[in-house]
N, C-alpha and C positions, 0 to 999 in steps of 0.2 A: 836515681829516679828518671824514668823514661817519659818522653813527651810524645804523645800520639798526634800525628797530623792527619787531618781529614780533608780530603779534596773532593769536590763535587765533580760533576760531569763537565767536560769541555763544552764550549770554549771558556778559558779563564780570562775574563776581561778585567783589566786594571783601571781603565778609563771610565769616566762618568758618562761617556757617550752612549746614546741609545738611538734607535731608528728616528724618533721624532727630533732629537737634538741634531742629528746629522742632516735630516731633510730640511729642517727649518734653517739650518746654517747655510745649506746650498741655496735656498730661496733668498736669503740675505745677500749671499755672494752674487746673485744674479741681478740685484738692484741696479748696479752701475750699467749693466747691459739694457735693462728696462728704461732707465733714464736716457741713455743714448738713443735707443730706438724711437722714443717719443720725441726727442729733440730733432732727430733726423727726418722722421716721417709724419709727425704731427699727432693729434689726438686720436685718430683712428687706430693707431697702434695699441692704445689702451683698450679699445673695443675688441680687437683681435685677441689680445692677451686675456681679457676677461672671459670671452666666450670659450677660449681653449681651456682655461683653468676650470670654469664652471662645468663644461661638458665632461672633463676628466673626473672631477669630484662627484658629479651626479651619477656618472656611469659606475664608478666604484661603489657608491652608496647603494644604488639599485641592485647591482649584482650581489653584493654581500648580504643585503637585507632581504631580498625577495627571491633570489635564485639559489644562492648557497646557504641561506638561512644561518649566517654567521654574524658575529658582532661587527658593527661598522667601525672601521679603523681609519677614517679619513683624517682624524686629528693628528696622525703621524706625519702628515705633510707630503707624503710620497706622490699622491695624485696631483698636488699643487705643483711640485717640481716637474712632473711629466707634462702638465699643461703649459707651464712656462717654456720648457724646452721645445715643445711642439710649436708654440707660437713663434719662437725665435728661429724656427726653420722654415717659415712660410712667408710669402710676400704680404705686405700690408693691404694690398688691393683685393685680396681674395674674398669672395662672398662669405658672410659669417656662417651660413648654414653648412658650408663645406668645412669650416673650422670645427663646428660641432661634430660633424661626421668623423673628422680626423681624430678628435678627442675620444669618441666612442670606440673607434678601432684601436687606438693606442692603449686604452685601459681594458676594454672588453676582450680584445683578441691578443694584444701584445703582453698583457699582464695577468688579468683575472682568469683567462682560459688555461693558464698554466698553474693556477693555484694562488696567485697573489704575490705580494712582495717577497723577494728572496727565492722564488721558484722560476721566474721568467728567464729564459735563456737569451732573449733579445731585448735590446733597449726599447722600451715601449714607445717613447717619443719618435724614434727613428722608424719603428713599425708603422706608426700613424703617418709619418711623412712619406714613407715609401708607398703606402696605399694611396695617399693623396696625389703623389706625383704620377702614379699609374692611372688613377681614375679621373683626375682633373688636370690633365696635362697643360691645357692652355692657361687656365687661371693660375696654376702653380709656376708659370714662367712669365707672368705679367708683372714685371718688376717696375717698381716706382723709383724714380730718382729722388734725391733729397729735396726738402722744401726750398732750399736755396736755388734750386733749378725749377721752381714752381710746381714741384711734385708731378711732373710729367713722367710718362713711361719711357723706358730705354733699356738697353742691354746692360747686363752686369759686366764687370771686368773679365770674368771667365767666359761669358757669352761672347764678348768681343774677340777674344783670342781663339774661340772655337773655329772661326773661319780663317785663321791665319795661314792655314795650309794653302788657301787659294790666293789670298792677298799678300801674305808675307807680314812679318812683325813690323817691319819698317813703315809700312803703310798705315799701321794702327797707332803709332807712337803718339800722334796728336790727340787721339781719342781716349787713350788709356789714362786713368787717374794717376797722380803721383803717389809715391810711397807715403808721404805725410798724410794726404787725404785718406788713404786706405788705413793708415794707422789710427787716426782719430775718428774715422767713420763717415766721412763726407763722400759716400759712394752709394750707388743703388744696390739692391739685393734684398734678401730676407731680413726680418727684424734683427736677427742675431748675427748677421754677416757684416754689420757695419763697423763698429769700433773695436779694433783689436786691443786698444788701450783699456776700454771698459771691461773686456773679457779678462784681460790679464790682472786687473785690479782685484776682481772677484776670485780669480784662480789663486793669486798669491795669498789671499785671505784664507782659502781652504787649505793651502799648504801649511800656513802658519798654525792652523787649528789641527793639523795632522790628519785631515779627512781625505786627502788625495795624495797619491805618490807623485812627486815631482818628475820622476823618470818617465811617466806615461806621456805627458805633453811634450817633454824634451825629445824622446825617441820617436814619437809620432811625427812631430814637425821636422825633426832631423832627417828621418827616412824619406819624408815627402820632398824635402829640399834636395836630398841626395839623388833620388831617381829623376826628378825634373832637372836638376843641375847637370846630370850627365848628358841629357839630350840637348840642353841649352848650350853646353860647351861644344858639342858635336855640330849643331846647326843653330846658331844664335839667331839667324834670320827667320827660322821657322817656329821656334819655341820660346816661351817666356822664361825669364830667369827664375831661380828658385825662391828668392825673396818675394817676388810677385805671387807665387803659388802659396807661400806661407800666409801672406796677408789677405789673399783673395778668397772669396767664397766662404764656406763654413769650416775651413780648416782649423781656425782658432777655437771656435766654440765646440767643435767636435773633439779637438785634442784635450781641452781643459775640462769639459763638462760631460761628455758622452763616452769617450774612451776610458774615462776614470770611474765610470759607474761600478759600484762595488759588487752588485749582483751579477753583472754580465761580463766581468773581466776576471782574469785568473787570480788565484789566491796568493801565489808566491811572487816575490819580487822579480825574479828572473822570468817567470811566466808573463808578468805584466810587460816586461821589456819586449819579449817576443811578440806579444799581442800588439803593442804599440807600433813596433817596426813593421809588422805585417799590415796593419791598418793604414799606416802611412804609405807604404809601397803600393798597396792596392788603390789607394786614393790617387796617387800619382799616375799609375798605369791607366786608370779609368779616365783621368783628365787628359792624358796624352793620346789615348787611342780609342776611348769609348764614345758612346753616343751622348752621354750626359756630361756637361762641362764641369759639374761639381765633384761627385765621386765620394765625398766624405761619408755620407749615409751608408752607401753600399759597402764601402771598405770596412766600416765598423761592424755592420751587420754580418758580413761574411766572417770576420774574426770572432764575433759572438758565437757563431756556430761551431768554431774550432776550440772554444774555451775548454770543453771537457777533455779533448785530446791533449791540449797544453797542460792542463792540471794533472792528467794521468802520467805524463812524461817528465814534468818539472814540478816536483812536489816540494812544499815548504818544509823547512827544517822542523823536526819535532821539538816539542817543548823540552828545554834543558838538554837537548842532544849534544850541543857543543860542550857544555860543562862536563857531561859524562865521558865524552871522548878525551877530554883533557886529563881526567883522573885515571883512565885506563892505560 
């Protein structure tokens, strides 16, 4: 007696995960970062976060309901994640109306213009941040210091070393924060540039849930450390050491939450490694030689554009391909 097996169309998903489950899990993973940002910068961080999330959710609702005439899908949580990540990439002092504009651009142009979730080639939050950096250059670089320093404005660690070519790293040593302060978040910068510890707690949670590939943050940060480490070894008086670059700026949140975005990263494991290495190297090159001291956003966006080429050359193994090869 023969048994007939009926298989539906791919993909064949064994897990219970869905878009809402994944997106709300990412939102939960970002809670430690949220707590750290409010602790470091005060209650106004909540206002920035609320405006960013609301503008993203409102824009997606408006576009789907009134422009595309499609069912509204804000319950999947993807707009909330975009709003959170956008807020974590901007300073706490920025005017709230600019935050709202950034949310509109992130969702309206970075996501819905391409057809919505799953179709956007670029990370929407980084699209919004890139637009805000270009359009609102002064407010986007008005960095607040932690409340322990009375919340005054000042340069970020990366901003300080941007002028090291003129003054030399030795002259900046007394102004640069220690590694412990950078690790726990007692530094100035955007809301999500503060605590590496908080970012890693959420990232480990996502790895444990199987929602992100651990290789992406590892190779992103590793390649960033490698490229900056080479120049530090050659000229330590002119360049910061690699650990500084890993902990400073948006490297951590970019590596753990943006380079790992499922929609805008390659499908295959090896492809994601190539993507992460490329983003890390580009970030390092921009930091070392570019006009912007950060570099993470542009490094990831450039690699987002190369994802189709990566997927076409590094394809994932077909379902059961290994088992078939073993039998033949």
